[in-house]
LUMLOGU-469633 format. One record per residue: residue number from 1; residue in three letters; y, x, z of N, C-alpha, C in turn. Coordinates in Angstrom, 2 decimals, padded with zeros to 5 digits, always signed. Each point is the difference from the previous one (the first is absolute). Layout:
BEGIN
{NUM "Ala" {Y X Z} {Y X Z} {Y X Z}},
...
END
This chain:
BEGIN
{1 "Met" {+125.05 +245.56 +148.44} {-001.41 +000.02 -000.60} {+000.36 +000.24 -001.56}},
{2 "Glu" {-000.61 +001.05 -000.48} {+000.12 +000.41 -001.43} {-001.08 -000.47 -000.84}},
{3 "His" {+000.21 -000.57 -001.04} {-000.97 -000.31 -000.95} {-000.27 +001.04 -000.98}},
{4 "Gln" {-001.23 +000.32 -000.14} {-000.55 +000.99 -000.82} {-000.74 -000.67 -001.08}},
{5 "Ile" {+000.22 +000.64 -001.36} {-000.74 -000.51 -001.21} {-001.18 +000.66 -000.12}},
{6 "Asp" {-001.01 -000.73 -000.35} {-001.29 +000.69 -000.21} {-000.17 +000.25 -001.57}},
{7 "Trp" {+000.41 +001.15 -000.38} {+000.05 +000.39 -001.30} {-001.22 -000.13 -000.89}},
{8 "Ser" {-001.21 +000.10 +000.73} {-001.26 -000.11 -000.77} {-000.24 -001.47 -000.26}},
{9 "Ala" {+000.34 -000.88 +000.88} {-000.14 -001.49 -000.24} {+001.02 -000.42 -001.13}},
{10 "Thr" {+001.24 +000.38 +000.05} {+001.00 -000.21 -001.02} {-000.59 +000.46 -001.47}},
{11 "Ala" {-000.60 +001.22 +000.04} {-000.45 +000.58 -001.37} {-001.22 -000.97 -000.34}},
{12 "Ala" {-000.76 -000.35 +000.83} {-001.13 -000.72 -000.31} {+000.48 -001.52 -000.63}},
{13 "Trp" {+000.97 -000.59 +000.73} {+000.61 -001.33 -000.62} {+000.70 +000.07 -001.39}},
{14 "Ile" {+000.51 +001.27 -000.19} {+000.62 +000.28 -001.32} {-000.90 +000.22 -000.93}},
{15 "Ala" {-001.07 +000.70 +000.21} {-001.04 +000.07 -000.92} {-000.74 -001.07 -000.29}},
{16 "Leu" {-000.18 -000.89 +000.88} {-000.70 -001.24 -000.10} {+000.95 -001.08 -001.09}},
{17 "Ala" {+001.29 +000.14 +000.34} {+000.95 -000.87 -000.85} {-000.13 +000.46 -001.42}},
{18 "Ile" {-000.04 +001.31 -000.09} {+000.06 +000.69 -001.40} {-001.12 -000.25 -000.78}},
{19 "Ser" {-001.26 +000.01 +000.81} {-001.35 -000.33 -000.63} {-000.20 -001.33 -000.45}},
{20 "Ile" {+000.85 -000.98 +000.63} {-000.02 -001.36 -000.36} {+000.96 -000.25 -001.30}},
{21 "Ile" {+001.15 +000.56 +000.01} {+000.99 -000.26 -000.86} {-000.24 +000.74 -001.23}},
{22 "Ser" {-000.59 +001.18 -000.08} {-000.09 +000.84 -001.11} {-000.79 -000.59 -001.11}},
{23 "Pro" {-001.17 -000.63 +000.29} {-000.92 -000.52 -001.10} {+000.71 -001.21 -000.50}},
{24 "Ala" {+000.64 -000.78 +000.69} {+000.80 -001.18 -000.51} {+001.06 +000.53 -001.06}},
{25 "Ile" {+000.57 +000.87 +000.40} {+001.29 +000.64 -000.88} {-000.67 +000.52 -001.32}},
{26 "Thr" {-001.18 +000.79 +000.19} {-000.69 +000.46 -001.14} {-000.55 -000.95 -000.93}},
{27 "Thr" {-000.48 -001.07 +000.68} {-000.51 -001.16 -000.94} {+001.09 -000.72 -000.62}},
{28 "Ile" {+001.09 -000.17 +000.50} {+001.17 -000.70 -000.68} {+000.49 +000.74 -001.07}},
{29 "Leu" {+000.14 +001.42 +000.14} {+000.57 +000.75 -001.06} {-001.11 +000.22 -001.15}},
{30 "Ala" {-001.32 +000.02 +000.30} {-001.01 +000.02 -001.03} {+000.04 -001.30 -000.79}},
{31 "Asn" {+000.03 -001.13 +000.70} {+000.12 -001.16 -000.77} {+001.03 -000.21 -000.79}},
{32 "Arg" {+001.26 +000.42 +000.45} {+001.20 +000.03 -000.94} {-000.26 +000.91 -001.23}},
{33 "His" {-000.47 +001.16 +000.06} {-000.38 +000.85 -001.09} {-000.90 -000.60 -000.78}},
{34 "Gln" {-000.99 -000.75 +000.41} {-001.09 -000.62 -000.82} {+000.62 -001.11 -000.76}},
{35 "Leu" {+000.94 -000.77 +000.61} {+000.62 -001.08 -000.75} {+000.90 +000.59 -001.08}},
{36 "Lys" {+000.78 +001.04 +000.21} {+000.73 +000.61 -001.12} {-000.98 +000.29 -001.11}},
{37 "Leu" {-001.05 +000.75 +000.25} {-000.86 +000.48 -000.93} {-000.62 -001.24 -000.84}},
{38 "Arg" {-000.19 -001.00 +000.71} {-000.82 -001.26 -000.75} {+001.32 -000.65 -000.84}},
{39 "Lys" {+001.12 -000.10 +000.54} {+001.02 -000.54 -000.87} {+000.17 +000.93 -001.34}},
{40 "Leu" {+000.14 +001.28 +000.19} {-000.06 +000.80 -001.13} {-001.26 -000.08 -000.92}},
{41 "Asp" {-001.06 -000.21 +000.43} {-001.23 -000.18 -000.67} {+000.25 -001.36 -000.77}},
{42 "Ile" {+000.40 -001.16 +000.48} {+000.01 -001.17 -000.57} {+001.21 -000.01 -001.15}},
{43 "Gln" {+001.12 +000.87 +000.31} {+000.94 +000.11 -000.89} {-000.49 +000.81 -001.30}},
{44 "Glu" {-000.68 +000.92 +000.16} {-000.65 +000.76 -001.05} {-000.99 -000.75 -000.94}},
{45 "Lys" {-000.82 -000.91 +000.81} {-000.72 -000.84 -000.82} {+000.69 -001.04 -000.92}},
{46 "His" {+001.08 -000.39 +000.65} {+000.84 -000.90 -000.74} {+000.65 +000.68 -001.34}},
{47 "Thr" {+000.48 +001.06 +000.22} {+000.70 +000.90 -000.93} {-001.10 +000.32 -001.13}},
{48 "Asp" {-001.20 +000.32 +000.32} {-001.01 +000.27 -001.01} {-000.42 -001.23 -000.73}},
{49 "Ala" {-000.10 -001.11 +000.63} {-000.37 -001.20 -000.66} {+001.11 -000.34 -000.95}},
{50 "Tyr" {+001.26 +000.10 +000.28} {+001.07 -000.30 -000.66} {-000.01 +000.87 -001.28}},
{51 "Thr" {-000.07 +001.26 +000.20} {+000.00 +001.07 -000.97} {-001.11 -000.34 -001.14}},
{52 "Ser" {-001.30 -000.26 +000.64} {-001.11 -000.29 -000.97} {+000.26 -001.34 -000.88}},
{53 "Ala" {+000.35 -001.01 +000.76} {+000.52 -001.27 -000.69} {+000.94 +000.35 -001.04}},
{54 "Arg" {+001.17 +000.61 +000.25} {+001.06 +000.38 -000.89} {-000.72 +000.70 -001.30}},
{55 "Ser" {-000.60 +001.01 +000.19} {-000.69 +000.72 -001.04} {-000.82 -000.86 -000.84}},
{56 "Ile" {-000.83 -000.70 +000.58} {-000.89 -001.05 -000.78} {+000.86 -000.76 -000.92}},
{57 "Ala" {+001.04 -000.70 +000.66} {+000.86 -001.00 -000.68} {+000.72 +000.77 -001.38}},
{58 "Ile" {+000.47 +001.05 +000.42} {+000.84 +000.72 -001.15} {-001.01 +000.41 -001.10}},
{59 "Glu" {-001.21 +000.61 +000.39} {-000.79 +000.52 -000.96} {-000.59 -001.26 -000.92}},
{60 "Asn" {-000.36 -000.88 +000.68} {-000.46 -001.40 -000.68} {+001.14 -000.52 -000.90}},
{61 "Phe" {+001.14 +000.10 +000.45} {+001.20 -000.41 -001.02} {+000.07 +000.90 -001.14}},
{62 "Ile" {+000.12 +001.27 +000.22} {+000.08 +000.84 -001.07} {-001.15 -000.15 -001.03}},
{63 "Ser" {-001.16 -000.03 +000.54} {-001.25 +000.04 -000.85} {+000.02 -001.23 -000.79}},
{64 "Asn" {+000.21 -001.19 +000.61} {-000.26 -001.34 -000.72} {+001.30 -000.36 -000.86}},
{65 "Val" {+001.15 +000.30 +000.53} {+001.18 -000.16 -001.04} {-000.06 +001.02 -001.30}},
{66 "Gly" {-000.42 +001.19 +000.34} {-000.27 +000.98 -001.13} {-000.92 -000.53 -000.98}},
{67 "Lys" {-001.13 -000.52 +000.46} {-001.03 -000.59 -000.80} {+000.59 -001.12 -000.76}},
{68 "Cys" {+000.74 -000.82 +000.70} {+000.52 -001.31 -000.68} {+001.00 +000.45 -001.12}},
{69 "Leu" {+000.64 +001.10 +000.23} {+001.06 +000.40 -001.04} {-000.68 +000.74 -001.14}},
{70 "Ala" {-001.03 +000.64 +000.29} {-000.79 +000.80 -000.98} {-000.83 -000.97 -000.81}},
{71 "Tyr" {-000.53 -001.06 +000.58} {-001.04 -000.98 -000.64} {+000.38 -001.28 +000.33}},
{72 "Pro" {+000.96 -000.57 -000.55} {+000.65 -001.34 +000.59} {-001.05 -001.25 -000.47}},
{73 "Glu" {-001.16 -000.06 +000.70} {-000.95 -000.89 -000.43} {+000.06 -000.97 +001.39}},
{74 "Leu" {-000.59 -001.21 -000.13} {-000.09 -000.86 +001.07} {-000.44 +000.43 +001.21}},
{75 "Ser" {-001.12 +000.81 +000.10} {-000.72 +000.39 +001.15} {+000.90 +001.13 +000.63}},
{76 "Ser" {+000.63 +000.94 -000.71} {+000.91 +000.94 +000.57} {+001.21 -000.45 +000.57}},
{77 "Val" {+000.63 -001.09 -000.60} {+001.16 -000.79 +000.40} {-000.41 -000.68 +001.30}},
{78 "Glu" {-001.11 -000.63 +000.15} {-000.45 -000.66 +001.13} {-000.07 +001.08 +001.24}},
{79 "Lys" {-000.67 +001.18 -000.33} {-000.05 +000.87 +001.10} {+001.37 +000.64 +000.42}},
{80 "Cys" {+000.81 +000.08 -000.92} {+001.50 +000.51 +000.29} {+000.58 -001.09 +000.83}},
{81 "Gly" {-000.20 -001.26 -000.19} {+000.63 -001.01 +000.92} {-000.57 -000.09 +001.34}},
{82 "Glu" {-001.18 +000.36 +000.05} {-000.81 +000.01 +001.42} {+000.66 +001.17 +000.95}},
{83 "His" {+000.43 +001.12 -000.69} {+000.34 +001.10 +000.78} {+001.52 +000.23 -000.01}},
{84 "Phe" {+000.62 -000.71 -000.88} {+001.49 +000.26 -000.06} {+000.85 -000.12 +001.33}},
{85 "Phe" {-000.26 -001.07 +000.41} {+000.91 -000.53 +001.24} {-000.38 +000.77 +001.36}},
{86 "Gln" {-001.13 +000.52 +000.01} {-000.46 +000.70 +001.26} {+000.89 +001.14 +000.42}},
{87 "Val" {+000.66 +000.68 -001.06} {+000.66 +001.24 +000.11} {+001.34 -000.21 +000.62}},
{88 "Tyr" {+000.62 -001.32 -000.08} {+001.25 -000.35 +000.65} {+000.17 +000.37 +001.42}},
{89 "Ala" {-001.17 -000.15 +000.70} {+000.00 +000.20 +001.53} {+000.02 +001.57 +000.37}},
{90 "Tyr" {-000.25 +000.75 -000.91} {+000.00 +001.51 +000.18} {+001.10 +000.84 -000.77}},
{91 "Val" {+000.82 -000.69 -000.54} {+001.04 +000.72 -000.84} {+001.42 -000.40 +000.61}},
{92 "Pro" {+000.89 +000.86 -000.10} {+001.50 -000.24 +000.52} {+000.48 -001.23 -000.92}},
{93 "Gln" {+000.99 -000.67 +000.63} {+000.60 -001.17 -000.62} {+000.75 +000.50 -001.23}},
{94 "Ser" {+000.35 +001.21 -000.09} {+000.78 +000.49 -001.11} {-000.81 -000.07 -001.32}},
{95 "Leu" {-001.32 -000.08 +000.13} {-000.87 -000.03 -001.13} {-000.34 -001.40 -000.53}},
{96 "Trp" {+000.20 -000.90 +000.89} {-000.35 -001.38 -000.23} {+000.58 -000.63 -001.35}},
{97 "Thr" {+001.32 +000.49 -000.22} {+000.69 -000.52 -001.28} {-000.75 +000.54 -001.26}},
{98 "Ser" {-000.38 +001.10 +000.00} {-000.71 +000.69 -001.10} {-001.33 -000.59 -000.13}},
{99 "Leu" {-000.77 -000.28 +001.26} {-001.29 -000.64 -000.06} {+000.13 -001.49 -000.58}},
{100 "Asp" {+001.05 -000.74 +000.31} {+000.22 -001.23 -000.58} {+000.35 +000.01 -001.47}},
{101 "Asn" {+000.67 +001.05 -000.46} {+000.36 +000.15 -001.43} {-001.35 +000.26 -000.84}},
{102 "Leu" {-000.78 +000.73 +000.70} {-001.29 +000.45 -000.65} {-000.83 -001.10 -000.09}},
{103 "Tyr" {-000.16 -000.85 +001.01} {-000.87 -001.27 +000.13} {+000.52 -001.02 -001.12}},
{104 "Glu" {+001.34 -000.18 -000.09} {+000.65 -000.71 -001.00} {-000.38 +000.40 -001.43}},
{105 "Thr" {+000.06 +001.20 -000.38} {-000.25 +000.46 -001.28} {-001.57 -000.08 -000.38}},
{106 "Ile" {-000.90 +000.22 +001.08} {-001.36 -000.12 -000.18} {-000.35 -001.58 -000.21}},
{107 "Asn" {+000.62 -000.73 +000.80} {-000.24 -001.47 -000.13} {+000.47 -000.64 -001.23}},
{108 "Asn" {+001.02 +000.65 -000.68} {+000.55 -000.45 -001.27} {-000.70 +000.76 -001.17}},
{109 "Lys" {-001.08 +000.96 +000.40} {-000.57 +000.59 -001.15} {+000.72 +000.92 -000.64}},
{110 "Arg" {+001.06 +000.59 +000.56} {+000.83 +001.00 -000.74} {-000.45 +001.31 +000.49}},
{111 "Trp" {-001.19 +000.58 -000.61} {-000.80 +001.13 +000.43} {+000.85 +001.24 -000.24}},
{112 "Ala" {+000.68 +000.16 -001.05} {+000.86 +001.23 -000.43} {+001.10 +000.22 +001.17}},
{113 "Glu" {+000.51 -001.27 +000.32} {+001.16 +000.22 +000.94} {-000.63 +000.21 +001.37}},
{114 "Ala" {-001.20 -000.37 +000.42} {-000.56 +000.22 +001.21} {-000.34 +001.48 +000.19}},
{115 "Arg" {-000.56 +000.62 -000.95} {-000.44 +001.28 +000.12} {+000.88 +001.05 +000.73}},
{116 "Pro" {+001.42 +000.16 -000.50} {+000.76 +000.82 +000.59} {+000.47 -000.37 +001.59}},
{117 "Leu" {+000.03 -001.37 +000.12} {+000.09 -000.48 +001.28} {-001.07 +000.45 +001.09}},
{118 "Phe" {-001.24 -000.22 -000.55} {-001.24 +000.43 +000.69} {+000.00 +001.51 +000.42}},
{119 "Asn" {+000.44 +000.83 -001.10} {+000.02 +001.46 +000.26} {+000.79 +000.42 +001.09}},
{120 "Glu" {+001.32 -000.63 +000.18} {+000.87 +000.34 +000.82} {-000.35 -000.51 +001.54}},
{121 "Ile" {-000.59 -001.09 +000.10} {-000.66 -000.61 +001.08} {-001.06 +000.85 +000.55}},
{122 "Ser" {-000.79 +000.31 -000.85} {-001.11 +000.85 +000.27} {+000.45 +001.28 +000.58}},
{123 "Lys" {+000.97 +000.69 -000.45} {+000.48 +001.38 +000.63} {+000.58 -000.31 +001.39}},
{124 "Ser" {+000.67 -001.08 +000.17} {+000.47 -000.36 +001.38} {-001.26 -000.16 +000.90}},
{125 "Leu" {-000.92 -000.78 -000.54} {-001.21 -000.24 +000.74} {-000.81 +001.29 +000.44}},
{126 "Ala" {-000.10 +000.91 -000.84} {-000.56 +001.21 +000.20} {+000.77 +000.77 +000.97}},
{127 "Cys" {+001.20 -000.09 +000.02} {+000.84 +000.80 +001.09} {-000.21 -000.56 +001.37}},
{128 "Leu" {-000.18 -001.39 -000.01} {-000.43 -000.72 +001.32} {-001.27 +000.60 +000.64}},
{129 "Leu" {-001.07 +000.05 -000.87} {-001.20 +000.51 +000.33} {+000.06 +001.45 +000.62}},
{130 "Lys" {+000.88 +000.58 -000.52} {+000.24 +001.43 +000.50} {+000.79 +000.16 +001.21}},
{131 "Glu" {+000.59 -000.96 +000.60} {+000.73 +000.02 +001.16} {-000.79 -000.04 +001.10}},
{132 "Glu" {+000.55 +000.50 +001.08} {-000.67 -000.23 +001.25} {-000.11 -001.41 +000.56}},
{133 "Ser" {-001.07 -000.13 +000.51} {-000.04 -001.54 +000.75} {+001.13 -000.38 +000.98}},
{134 "Pro" {+000.24 -001.11 +000.03} {+000.97 -000.40 +000.95} {-000.10 +000.16 +001.36}},
{135 "Gln" {+001.01 +000.28 +000.74} {-000.21 +000.43 +001.44} {+000.52 -001.28 +000.83}},
{136 "Phe" {-000.95 -000.36 +000.87} {+000.40 -001.28 +000.89} {+000.36 +000.65 +001.36}},
{137 "Pro" {+000.87 -000.84 +000.52} {+000.84 +000.56 +001.23} {-000.86 -000.05 +001.16}},
END
């Protein structure tokens, strides 16, 4: 007795299996893609927020320290103090020593000595503003 295969039934079972598995695979692949897009979107928002905060801190620093050195009055010195230390979070550690020196000269009211330090720091900060935003892994 020979066993014959019913090819039409076999094809129907294969088509049924594919019709069940195919949407599941498509859904899994689409969800993975959407997850990657969402991660990139979150990363971009984080980068934008960081860049914006860095720009504001650096601009406030330059503006207020510049006013303090140009017009060393109590109100401008107070404004300088409010914005001075915010910039540390957004600059490389290589600038920290220069910032410390500038703060010390301002604190000791050595205005003539502080101006050239401020000019050099301002140039470095301007270069930082022109740099591209940091890339996160």
